[in-house]
Backbone as CSV, one residue per row, in Angstrom:
resi,resn,N_x,N_y,N_z,CA_x,CA_y,CA_z,C_x,C_y,C_z
1,MET,22.915,108.839,-72.439,21.945,107.791,-72.563,22.435,106.509,-71.866
2,ALA,23.685,106.125,-72.105,24.229,104.935,-71.450,24.314,105.155,-69.944
3,GLN,24.673,106.373,-69.557,24.780,106.687,-68.131,23.412,106.606,-67.460
4,ASP,22.371,107.095,-68.134,21.017,107.021,-67.592,20.587,105.569,-67.375
5,LEU,20.878,104.723,-68.348,20.529,103.305,-68.233,21.292,102.653,-67.085
6,LEU,22.568,102.982,-66.959,23.366,102.432,-65.870,22.812,102.870,-64.515
7,LEU,22.464,104.146,-64.385,21.900,104.655,-63.127,20.585,103.969,-62.779
8,LEU,19.715,103.791,-63.769,18.435,103.116,-63.520,18.639,101.665,-63.096
9,THR,19.580,100.992,-63.737,19.843,99.595,-63.421,20.395,99.449,-62.003
10,ILE,21.364,100.282,-61.657,21.947,100.221,-60.314,20.894,100.588,-59.270
11,ASP,20.074,101.595,-59.564,19.022,102.007,-58.638,18.036,100.866,-58.386
12,ASP,17.711,100.107,-59.429,16.818,98.950,-59.261,17.451,97.891,-58.356
13,PHE,18.735,97.623,-58.540,19.432,96.663,-57.677,19.365,97.119,-56.222
14,ILE,19.603,98.406,-55.988,19.607,98.937,-54.629,18.213,98.851,-54.010
15,ARG,17.178,99.252,-54.756,15.814,99.203,-54.218,15.389,97.793,-53.859
16,GLU,15.860,96.812,-54.627,15.509,95.418,-54.361,16.435,94.766,-53.344
17,GLY,17.439,95.504,-52.860,18.352,94.982,-51.850,19.312,93.936,-52.371
18,LYS,19.593,93.957,-53.658,20.481,92.967,-54.266,21.931,93.428,-54.217
19,LEU,22.835,92.460,-54.308,24.248,92.772,-54.449,24.483,93.364,-55.834
20,LEU,25.388,94.320,-55.916,25.721,94.911,-57.210,26.768,94.054,-57.906
21,PRO,26.569,93.767,-59.192,27.576,92.974,-59.894,28.854,93.793,-60.093
22,ALA,29.970,93.099,-60.145,31.243,93.776,-60.398,31.276,94.261,-61.843
23,PRO,31.926,95.388,-62.097,32.012,95.869,-63.483,32.758,94.859,-64.343
24,SER,32.319,94.733,-65.576,32.985,93.797,-66.481,34.134,94.501,-67.203
25,ARG,35.021,93.716,-67.751,36.146,94.281,-68.489,35.677,94.818,-69.826
26,ARG,36.378,95.853,-70.290,36.037,96.391,-71.610,36.488,95.422,-72.682
27,ARG,35.684,95.337,-73.723,36.002,94.430,-74.821,36.115,95.220,-76.109
28,GLY,37.311,95.497,-76.522,37.528,96.174,-77.798,37.522,97.685,-77.686
29,SER,37.929,98.320,-78.760,38.074,99.779,-78.763,36.737,100.509,-78.891
30,LYS,35.694,99.835,-79.301,34.389,100.484,-79.467,33.634,100.635,-78.158
31,PHE,34.062,99.917,-77.131,33.381,99.963,-75.842,34.118,100.906,-74.901
32,ARG,33.368,101.770,-74.249,33.950,102.731,-73.321,33.311,102.571,-71.949
33,ALA,34.095,102.867,-70.927,33.564,102.832,-69.571,32.540,103.957,-69.406
34,VAL,31.515,103.685,-68.622,30.474,104.687,-68.364,30.655,105.167,-66.926
35,PRO,31.101,106.414,-66.761,31.320,106.914,-65.397,30.012,107.317,-64.722
36,LEU,30.006,107.230,-63.402,28.863,107.704,-62.628,29.153,109.116,-62.126
37,PRO,28.123,109.946,-61.999,28.329,111.244,-61.350,28.811,111.040,-59.915
38,ILE,29.521,112.011,-59.375,30.176,111.881,-58.078,29.200,111.517,-56.950
39,LEU,28.037,112.163,-56.916,27.078,111.883,-55.847,26.575,110.449,-55.925
40,GLN,26.246,109.993,-57.126,25.748,108.629,-57.284,26.853,107.606,-57.001
41,ALA,28.089,107.908,-57.371,29.205,107.001,-57.079,29.390,106.869,-55.569
42,ALA,29.254,107.976,-54.851,29.373,107.935,-53.390,28.243,107.111,-52.783
43,LYS,27.035,107.236,-53.327,25.909,106.456,-52.822,26.107,104.964,-53.075
44,VAL,26.669,104.617,-54.221,26.946,103.215,-54.530,27.963,102.661,-53.540
45,ASP,29.014,103.436,-53.256,30.013,102.993,-52.277,29.390,102.843,-50.891
46,LEU,28.506,103.750,-50.518,27.818,103.650,-49.234,26.953,102.391,-49.178
47,TYR,26.225,102.115,-50.252,25.377,100.925,-50.302,26.213,99.652,-50.172
48,LYS,27.346,99.590,-50.875,28.218,98.416,-50.785,28.742,98.246,-49.358
49,ALA,29.138,99.347,-48.733,29.641,99.283,-47.353,28.542,98.830,-46.408
50,PHE,27.310,99.289,-46.630,26.176,98.884,-45.800,25.938,97.378,-45.920
51,LEU,25.939,96.856,-47.137,25.731,95.416,-47.325,26.854,94.609,-46.690
52,ASN,28.081,95.070,-46.853,29.229,94.345,-46.283,29.209,94.364,-44.761
53,ALA,28.639,95.403,-44.167,28.566,95.494,-42.712,27.582,94.480,-42.134
54,GLY,26.585,94.095,-42.918,25.622,93.093,-42.470,24.727,93.562,-41.332
55,ILE,24.447,94.856,-41.275,23.573,95.372,-40.215,22.204,95.691,-40.784
56,ARG,21.245,95.870,-39.892,19.874,96.191,-40.296,19.733,97.686,-40.539
57,LYS,18.686,98.054,-41.246,18.431,99.459,-41.549,18.313,100.294,-40.280
58,GLU,17.631,99.766,-39.289,17.425,100.507,-38.046,18.754,100.788,-37.343
59,GLU,19.628,99.791,-37.344,20.937,99.953,-36.710,21.777,100.977,-37.478
60,PHE,21.705,100.931,-38.794,22.441,101.903,-39.607,21.933,103.316,-39.331
61,ALA,20.621,103.499,-39.268,20.042,104.811,-38.996,20.482,105.319,-37.626
62,ARG,20.498,104.439,-36.637,20.916,104.830,-35.294,22.379,105.248,-35.279
63,ARG,23.233,104.438,-35.899,24.670,104.741,-35.917,24.984,106.042,-36.649
64,SER,24.286,106.282,-37.750,24.592,107.459,-38.571,23.872,108.716,-38.097
65,GLY,22.901,108.569,-37.193,22.169,109.725,-36.696,21.122,110.237,-37.663
66,LEU,20.748,109.426,-38.629,19.731,109.811,-39.610,18.391,109.190,-39.241
67,ALA,17.330,109.861,-39.618,15.989,109.319,-39.385,15.779,108.097,-40.280
68,LYS,15.034,107.117,-39.762,14.765,105.916,-40.556,14.056,106.252,-41.869
69,SER,13.256,107.309,-41.844,12.536,107.706,-43.057,13.484,108.202,-44.151
70,ASN,14.684,108.637,-43.781,15.657,109.111,-44.767,16.501,107.994,-45.352
71,PHE,16.354,106.788,-44.817,17.189,105.670,-45.247,17.051,105.408,-46.744
72,GLU,15.838,105.201,-47.205,15.615,104.878,-48.622,16.070,106.027,-49.519
73,ARG,15.829,107.237,-49.090,16.222,108.414,-49.869,17.737,108.525,-49.981
74,LEU,18.432,108.152,-48.920,19.889,108.235,-48.915,20.509,107.308,-49.952
75,PHE,19.918,106.135,-50.154,20.463,105.173,-51.108,19.906,105.322,-52.517
76,SER,18.836,106.070,-52.692,18.230,106.223,-54.010,19.098,107.101,-54.907
77,LEU,19.420,106.599,-56.086,20.229,107.366,-57.028,19.413,108.473,-57.693
78,ARG,18.105,108.411,-57.558,17.231,109.429,-58.156,17.041,110.637,-57.247
79,GLN,17.325,110.469,-55.976,17.156,111.553,-54.999,18.496,112.229,-54.739
80,ASN,18.480,113.533,-54.606,19.690,114.242,-54.212,19.866,114.132,-52.709
81,SER,21.068,113.887,-52.289,21.411,113.833,-50.873,22.632,114.718,-50.679
82,SER,22.796,115.201,-49.474,23.994,116.002,-49.222,25.166,115.066,-48.961
83,LEU,26.342,115.516,-49.338,27.533,114.719,-49.072,27.747,114.550,-47.577
84,ASP,27.232,115.502,-46.775,27.337,115.375,-45.318,26.627,114.110,-44.829
85,HIS,25.444,113.832,-45.368,24.702,112.634,-44.971,25.419,111.367,-45.430
86,ILE,25.969,111.407,-46.635,26.692,110.245,-47.142,27.946,110.005,-46.304
87,GLU,28.654,111.082,-45.964,29.834,110.950,-45.102,29.464,110.397,-43.730
88,ALA,28.353,110.855,-43.170,27.905,110.354,-41.867,27.589,108.867,-41.947
89,GLY,26.958,108.454,-43.038,26.657,107.036,-43.220,27.914,106.203,-43.350
90,LEU,28.874,106.680,-44.119,30.125,105.952,-44.272,30.896,105.889,-42.955
91,GLN,30.901,106.995,-42.227,31.600,107.025,-40.946,30.971,106.038,-39.962
92,ALA,29.648,105.915,-39.999,28.959,104.963,-39.121,29.346,103.521,-39.441
93,LEU,29.830,103.308,-40.667,30.237,101.966,-41.086,31.753,101.796,-41.039
94,GLY,32.444,102.787,-40.474,33.898,102.700,-40.356,34.636,103.024,-41.638
95,LYS,34.013,103.804,-42.515,34.611,104.163,-43.804,34.742,105.677,-43.910
96,ARG,35.543,106.127,-44.869,35.701,107.557,-45.147,35.524,107.792,-46.630
97,LEU,35.039,108.971,-46.965,34.855,109.365,-48.359,36.041,110.210,-48.786
98,TYR,36.672,109.824,-49.890,37.785,110.583,-50.458,37.398,111.021,-51.864
99,VAL,37.669,112.274,-52.170,37.427,112.803,-53.517,38.766,113.248,-54.070
100,GLU,39.034,112.897,-55.306,40.314,113.198,-55.920,40.087,113.811,-57.293
101,ALA,40.809,114.869,-57.580,40.749,115.498,-58.898,41.952,115.009,-59.711
102,ARG,41.697,114.594,-60.942,42.760,114.102,-61.818,42.723,114.870,-63.130
103,ASN,43.816,114.828,-63.846,43.874,115.447,-65.161,42.964,114.696,-66.118
104,ALA,42.269,115.440,-66.961,41.404,114.819,-67.951,42.280,114.141,-69.008
105,ALA,41.835,113.015,-69.481,42.624,112.264,-70.475,42.483,112.845,-71.850
């Protein structure tokens, strides 16, 4: 439930073209961090890299080799995208996607 709310909130920020706020610190033992699923986390990182690059949507589509019509879908947390498309977008912005497996706590 908390994860769903977080995804909807972040998706609204992205659709409106707003900067994403930095995560706040946890306060007390009753509060837990809410993780994002891997695909949505990658999309958030791509969106942040896109904003930091300061380029237009058309330029991003040209650099990444994606159709302009796929732009909104690529950033939408509600739509499934292939990691190949996300990697292509990150590469067009001079970034790389790294996935790491860690021991569960």
